[in-house]
N, C-alpha and C positions, 0 to 999 in steps of 0.2 A: 200808399206802399209804393215804393218804384219796381218797374218792371224789369226782371233780370234777363237777359238772354241766356238761352240754354245752349249749350255747346256739347255734342255728343263727344263721348270719349275716342271715339276714332279719328275725330278731326282733331283733338287735342293731341293725341298721340302723333299723328300725320304732322301737325306742325312742329311738335318736340323733334322729329324725324328730321325734319326741315333744318332746325335750328343747330343740332348736336352734329349733323352731317356737315354744316356750312363751318362750323366752329372748329371741326377736325379736318376740314378741307379734303372730303371724301367725295368724290364724284359718285353719281349714281350708278355706273358701271362698278366702281370699287365697293360700294354699299351693296350691290348685288352679290358681288363674288363671296363678300364676308356673311350674308345671309345662307347664299348656297352652302358654304361651308359649316353653318351652325345649322343645316337640315331643311333649310326652307328654301328649295331651289326659285330663284329670281333672276330676272333680265333687268338690264337698266330700266325698260319701259315698264315694269313693274313697279320700281322705285318710282320713277316718275309720277305713276298713276296714283302712288299712296302720297306723295308730296303735293301732288296736284288736285288733290280732293277727288279725284275721279275713281277711287276705289271705294266703295262704302263703309267697308269693317275691315278691322285689322284684329286679328286673334290676339287672345292674351299670351299665347305662345310665341307668337311673332314679336309682340311688343317685348316680352321677356329676353328674345335675341337682340332686338334693337338695343335694350338696355346694356346687354353684355357686351354688345359692338363698341358701345359709345363709353363704356366704363362707368356709369352712373347707376343708381338703385332704380328698381321696377317704378317706384312711385314718382320718382321724375319724369318718367314718362307721361304721367297721368296729370301732372301739374300744369295749369294752363297759365 
């Protein structure tokens, strides 16, 4: 049986944040401003920590806010 590499959901969400932000040409600063407006105060360093996999966990509520900002379904943020 082949060995399947496991990827935790926070890593998947972080990868999707990076991808959707790039597609929409959102800078870390702009994305941080959007997250702050959604009730999740962040600075561009916080976004960089998420997209750079230096932040270990992303909450369900933060994931929902990212989905709203990007105009995608919540489930899209969980797709690898």
